[in-house]
C-alpha positions as MATLAB code, in Angstrom:
seq = 'MRTDAPPPTDPAPDRPHDALSRADATEAVERLLRATARLRRLAADRYPLYAVDGNWTFSRRGSWTPGFWAGLLRLTARITGDRTDRRHAAKAGARLAERLDDDTVTRSITFWYGAGADRPGLAREAARRLLATALPDGGPIPVGTAWGRAASGRREVEVDCWGPLVRLLAWSAPELGAAAQQAAVAQTRSCLDGCLTATGPRIVERLTVIDGTPAPASPPTSAARPAAWALLGLAESAGALADRAPGLAADCVRAAVPLSRPPLHDGSSAEDTSADAITAVALHKLPRLPRDPRLPAHTATARAVTARLVRERLRPDGAFPGTHYRVSGPTGGPAPEPARVESVWALFFLLLALAIDVELITPDEF';
ca = [
     132.634  -46.553 -110.658;
     132.358  -46.452 -114.139;
     130.797  -43.926 -115.687;
     130.205  -44.072 -119.142;
     127.463  -46.444 -118.782;
     124.464  -45.733 -121.527;
     121.161  -45.090 -120.367;
     118.463  -47.242 -119.345;
     116.961  -48.458 -122.583;
     113.403  -48.932 -121.197;
     111.122  -46.324 -123.078;
     109.922  -43.730 -120.081;
     106.462  -44.566 -120.740;
     107.098  -47.708 -119.233;
     108.484  -46.792 -116.046;
     106.659  -46.375 -112.902;
     106.645  -42.733 -111.337;
     108.740  -44.783 -107.937;
     111.710  -45.591 -109.924;
     114.791  -44.470 -108.674;
     116.383  -41.426 -110.913;
     119.715  -42.879 -112.224;
     121.452  -40.293 -110.297;
     119.644  -41.751 -106.953;
     120.142  -45.311 -108.155;
     124.206  -44.585 -108.663;
     124.038  -43.096 -105.220;
     122.678  -46.018 -103.986;
     125.570  -47.976 -105.547;
     128.199  -46.135 -104.139;
     126.528  -46.405 -100.608;
     126.803  -50.150 -100.708;
     130.366  -50.305 -102.368;
     131.652  -47.431  -99.298;
     129.643  -50.559  -96.883;
     131.288  -53.318  -98.656;
     134.861  -51.765  -98.260;
     134.348  -51.116  -94.446;
     133.105  -55.097  -94.066;
     135.676  -55.878  -96.213;
     138.153  -54.448  -93.569;
     136.249  -56.274  -90.551;
     136.484  -59.248  -92.009;
     139.735  -59.815  -93.059;
     140.104  -63.525  -93.783;
     136.750  -64.235  -91.834;
     133.619  -64.489  -93.943;
     130.905  -62.118  -92.982;
     127.938  -63.855  -92.204;
     125.202  -61.167  -90.723;
     124.963  -58.171  -88.545;
     122.493  -57.468  -85.576;
     122.175  -53.580  -84.502;
     125.434  -53.433  -87.046;
     127.373  -56.087  -85.493;
     128.745  -58.452  -87.406;
     129.197  -62.469  -86.541;
     132.226  -63.730  -89.352;
     132.903  -67.336  -90.051;
     136.244  -69.031  -91.072;
     134.336  -71.335  -93.389;
     131.785  -69.198  -94.326;
     128.869  -71.891  -93.079;
     126.385  -71.867  -96.718;
     127.152  -68.388  -97.484;
     130.707  -67.994  -98.652;
     129.875  -67.196 -102.326;
     127.476  -64.511 -101.714;
     130.610  -62.506 -100.096;
     132.897  -63.552 -102.503;
     130.285  -62.628 -105.238;
     129.800  -59.365 -103.805;
     133.421  -58.561 -103.980;
     133.307  -60.078 -107.872;
     130.715  -57.465 -108.399;
     132.017  -54.830 -106.552;
     135.011  -55.538 -108.837;
     132.892  -55.544 -111.879;
     131.631  -52.196 -111.361;
     134.739  -50.178 -110.298;
     137.035  -51.786 -112.212;
     139.615  -50.718 -109.994;
     142.866  -53.013 -109.367;
     142.710  -53.689 -105.497;
     138.662  -54.760 -105.916;
     139.950  -56.792 -108.571;
     143.103  -58.214 -106.748;
     140.219  -58.567 -103.315;
     137.460  -60.439 -105.842;
     140.386  -62.912 -107.072;
     142.178  -63.588 -103.764;
     138.202  -64.480 -102.224;
     137.439  -66.680 -105.470;
     140.948  -68.686 -104.982;
     139.990  -69.398 -101.425;
     136.642  -70.814 -102.485;
     138.643  -74.307 -103.209;
     138.633  -75.561 -100.422;
     134.672  -75.787 -100.185;
     134.769  -77.890 -103.695;
     134.142  -81.081 -101.040;
     131.306  -79.805  -99.218;
     127.908  -82.299  -99.559;
     125.596  -79.505 -100.469;
     123.658  -78.267 -103.569;
     124.872  -75.125 -102.078;
     127.932  -75.235 -103.839;
     126.187  -73.803 -106.866;
     125.541  -70.891 -104.731;
     128.854  -70.986 -103.713;
     130.430  -71.407 -107.005;
     128.452  -69.896 -109.631;
     128.231  -65.982 -107.498;
     131.806  -66.452 -106.082;
     133.418  -67.918 -109.027;
     131.684  -68.025 -112.126;
     132.752  -67.111 -115.497;
     135.986  -65.283 -113.603;
     137.489  -68.986 -112.186;
     135.731  -70.609 -115.052;
     137.894  -74.152 -114.165;
     136.869  -73.865 -110.183;
     133.174  -73.207 -111.212;
     133.610  -75.990 -113.659;
     134.571  -78.679 -111.425;
     132.121  -77.383 -108.795;
     129.415  -78.513 -111.230;
     131.436  -81.456 -112.041;
     131.188  -82.839 -108.108;
     127.526  -81.730 -108.145;
     126.730  -83.825 -110.845;
     128.568  -86.569 -109.790;
     125.150  -86.214 -106.614;
     122.751  -86.254 -108.987;
     120.082  -88.964 -108.302;
     119.963  -92.098 -110.596;
     118.637  -91.954 -113.837;
     119.216  -88.732 -114.557;
     117.593  -86.616 -111.533;
     118.035  -83.271 -110.157;
     120.757  -82.635 -107.605;
     119.682  -83.571 -103.803;
     120.128  -81.123 -100.857;
     123.421  -83.481  -99.612;
     124.323  -84.358  -96.169;
     125.835  -81.204  -94.561;
     124.600  -78.788  -92.340;
     123.062  -81.809  -90.389;
     120.824  -83.315  -93.043;
     122.413  -86.329  -92.305;
     121.194  -89.473  -94.875;
     117.588  -87.327  -95.519;
     119.562  -85.114  -97.963;
     120.108  -87.543 -100.448;
     116.775  -87.702 -101.491;
     115.700  -84.780 -100.859;
     115.659  -81.386 -103.389;
     114.793  -78.019 -102.358;
     113.899  -74.630 -104.222;
     116.659  -72.194 -102.638;
     119.288  -73.434 -104.872;
     117.171  -73.399 -107.988;
     118.405  -70.746 -110.051;
     122.379  -70.862 -109.440;
     122.383  -74.633 -109.628;
     120.921  -73.958 -113.483;
     122.908  -71.232 -114.147;
     126.295  -73.403 -113.299;
     124.995  -76.332 -115.130;
     123.940  -74.893 -118.239;
     126.775  -72.931 -118.186;
     128.974  -75.908 -117.814;
     127.510  -77.885 -120.327;
     129.842  -77.375 -123.451;
     132.730  -78.651 -121.239;
     130.921  -81.803 -119.272;
     128.518  -82.896 -121.535;
     124.595  -83.741 -121.966;
     125.092  -84.876 -118.563;
     125.316  -81.253 -117.457;
     122.093  -79.974 -119.361;
     119.758  -83.280 -118.288;
     120.705  -82.303 -114.876;
     119.188  -78.711 -115.125;
     116.570  -80.083 -116.758;
     115.720  -82.442 -114.283;
     115.835  -79.713 -111.516;
     113.678  -77.427 -113.009;
     111.260  -79.731 -113.875;
     111.376  -81.391 -110.134;
     110.842  -77.707 -108.819;
     108.140  -76.795 -111.526;
     106.169  -79.577 -110.724;
     106.498  -80.234 -107.021;
     107.431  -76.634 -105.652;
     104.988  -74.294 -107.175;
     100.936  -74.996 -106.021;
      97.854  -74.509 -108.192;
      96.533  -72.030 -105.199;
      98.661  -69.020 -106.388;
     102.369  -67.753 -104.951;
     102.587  -70.606 -102.726;
     105.821  -72.551 -102.942;
     106.740  -75.864 -100.994;
     110.175  -75.453 -100.012;
     111.548  -79.025  -99.885;
     110.552  -81.842 -102.341;
     111.319  -86.178 -101.447;
     112.063  -87.621 -104.255;
     110.993  -91.622 -104.376;
     111.716  -93.552 -107.385;
     112.388  -90.716 -109.186;
     108.914  -89.276 -108.695;
     109.102  -85.720 -106.369;
     106.414  -85.614 -103.369;
     106.212  -82.522 -101.124;
     108.118  -82.785  -97.728;
     107.276  -79.364  -96.266;
     103.543  -77.561  -96.132;
     103.196  -74.947  -98.776;
     104.358  -71.615  -97.368;
     103.707  -67.984  -98.354;
     107.012  -66.774  -96.983;
     108.680  -64.040  -98.610;
     111.704  -65.526  -99.306;
     110.956  -69.136 -100.841;
     108.482  -67.292 -103.444;
     111.648  -65.068 -104.063;
     113.874  -68.263 -104.529;
     111.278  -69.940 -106.626;
     111.046  -66.806 -108.901;
     114.790  -66.650 -109.451;
     114.634  -70.770 -110.277;
     112.139  -69.775 -113.033;
     113.788  -66.547 -114.152;
     117.463  -68.726 -114.335;
     115.468  -71.802 -116.404;
     113.500  -69.770 -118.512;
     116.917  -68.443 -120.081;
     119.291  -70.909 -119.446;
     116.887  -73.572 -121.194;
     115.399  -71.627 -123.920;
     117.146  -73.011 -126.446;
     117.566  -77.161 -125.842;
     114.355  -77.276 -124.238;
     111.898  -74.438 -125.314;
     108.581  -75.623 -124.273;
     110.101  -76.260 -120.600;
     111.770  -72.883 -120.715;
     108.089  -71.419 -121.661;
     106.439  -73.272 -118.909;
     108.866  -71.675 -116.521;
     107.871  -68.037 -117.823;
     104.076  -68.972 -117.631;
     104.629  -70.299 -113.769;
     106.342  -66.744 -112.885;
     103.280  -64.868 -113.964;
     101.641  -65.164 -110.186;
     105.159  -64.716 -108.602;
     105.943  -61.915 -110.339;
     104.196  -58.997 -108.809;
     106.031  -56.366 -106.594;
     106.241  -57.544 -103.227;
     104.448  -55.464 -100.369;
     106.703  -53.558  -98.505;
     105.846  -50.170  -96.020;
     109.143  -50.217  -93.920;
     107.250  -51.389  -91.334;
     105.786  -55.593  -92.279;
     107.392  -58.735  -91.363;
     108.684  -59.371  -94.730;
     112.345  -60.425  -95.581;
     114.152  -57.057  -97.550;
     116.601  -59.860  -98.901;
     113.507  -61.695 -100.557;
     113.135  -58.374 -102.056;
     116.264  -58.048 -103.331;
     116.271  -61.349 -104.961;
     112.872  -60.754 -106.100;
     114.275  -57.459 -108.416;
     117.049  -59.355 -109.255;
     114.695  -62.218 -110.772;
     112.419  -59.879 -112.447;
     115.161  -58.395 -114.663;
     116.514  -61.981 -115.515;
     112.762  -62.805 -116.540;
     112.305  -63.259 -120.547;
     109.282  -62.125 -121.989;
     106.919  -64.158 -123.651;
     105.614  -63.281 -126.925;
     101.903  -62.160 -127.390;
     100.950  -63.057 -123.455;
      99.603  -60.362 -122.338;
      99.514  -61.495 -118.264;
     103.090  -60.737 -117.993;
     103.881  -57.211 -116.523;
     106.672  -55.005 -117.506;
     108.982  -56.855 -115.286;
     112.112  -54.641 -115.995;
     109.881  -51.926 -114.771;
     108.679  -53.604 -111.705;
     112.269  -54.755 -110.577;
     113.549  -50.895 -110.565;
     110.234  -49.899 -108.349;
     111.349  -53.108 -105.939;
     115.009  -51.098 -105.814;
     113.375  -48.255 -105.620;
     111.375  -48.973 -102.416;
     114.152  -50.749 -100.923;
     116.591  -48.064 -100.979;
     114.132  -45.639 -100.004;
     112.616  -47.540  -96.897;
     115.404  -49.349  -95.589;
     119.205  -48.574  -96.873;
     120.670  -46.229  -94.629;
     122.889  -43.889  -95.229;
     125.856  -45.288  -94.451;
     124.782  -48.155  -96.893;
     123.251  -50.792  -94.359;
     120.825  -52.927  -95.302;
     118.996  -54.679  -92.236;
     115.423  -56.528  -93.043;
     116.448  -60.078  -93.364;
     114.516  -62.402  -91.450;
     116.528  -65.064  -90.288;
     117.102  -67.172  -87.009;
     120.462  -65.850  -85.548;
     122.541  -68.343  -83.008;
     121.114  -67.783  -79.119;
     123.010  -66.505  -76.145;
     124.238  -70.589  -75.544;
     125.087  -71.267  -79.244;
     122.099  -72.896  -80.549;
     119.748  -71.290  -82.692;
     117.459  -68.243  -80.982;
     113.648  -68.945  -80.361;
     112.554  -66.575  -83.088;
     113.937  -64.968  -86.286;
     115.427  -61.643  -85.513;
     115.820  -58.900  -88.217;
     119.426  -58.587  -89.572;
     121.518  -57.377  -91.938;
     122.982  -60.221  -94.005;
     125.320  -60.837  -96.793;
     123.141  -62.348  -99.423;
     120.880  -59.120  -99.008;
     123.812  -56.557 -100.057;
     124.495  -59.040 -102.921;
     121.416  -59.256 -104.070;
     120.708  -55.645 -103.434;
     123.978  -54.430 -105.422;
     123.447  -57.042 -108.087;
     119.873  -55.770 -108.648;
     120.941  -51.427 -108.538;
     123.637  -52.410 -110.738;
     121.256  -54.103 -113.599;
     119.158  -50.894 -112.944;
     121.502  -48.701 -114.056;
     123.203  -50.614 -116.526;
     126.832  -51.114 -114.855;
     126.422  -55.341 -115.854;
     123.926  -57.014 -117.665;
     121.341  -59.755 -116.381;
     123.179  -62.550 -117.665;
     126.424  -61.721 -116.418;
     125.382  -63.451 -112.605;
];
């Protein structure tokens, strides 16, 4: 792992007392890198999805999560600079090409985190195909028909992919033209207007777009993960649209205020530790608005969140359980209740948050 990174630049008074020391954060990164290497050996040519009691479930195609595994290998290679790690990351990134035709907005996750600027041709082609599915008259990009959504997925928009979708579209705009930027704005406006409620941090996860107008398709929820995805969407939109749509970007920062509090987590709650890791990444990415005293010092808050996760949930061997997820039941269908599992997306976001904490990468690299 690189050891020449500069120390964190936040002034000491801005750091909460419970943030990790640089040595502890670096040691946590090392634990996650070792866990990723072990998982890579277990996975071979399969994608890891989740683990129950340490027993991983793998998939040949990766379900909706192949970008998190390819992204975890990309991130590992970026941190270590090791030639073998770079080779594994390149192989995983190239393999994502077989997912270009998936009719799902989760392609934004797959190709932003799994390919991104390391495989620009592949990432731009994914953005081009996503743009081809956009709703008429400059509308947002719908969920798609994959994962059993059928025709309803053609008119629905979800909060989950908001952040990586806006990043992928805005990054592709110089080559793909105004349509990509317009779709990023439409996605942000739809989610900003339709997913965030007036009653605090309650999120509408899914919208139905009728005649260009988004309407709630699910009841507001206070669950941790939708709120985390929404905060990530707000943060990515605020940064990606600051030059082209500054008013909308400022609206995103202001809307993030009620979602930017550190999540409560005592190591025993039913909340979702992957949501906490997503929240930490989002807080690192969230720009500050000048003269807005309501917005917390979110870099310090992000470090407090990762500190809590490392101390309470990250195990000595690098396992990171606590994702709330509905796994497959004994007969192959979904289990009746969500389980507490270790997930590939939780590993990715925790390693990303810690790498940003100790400035091994910058917040805008992924």
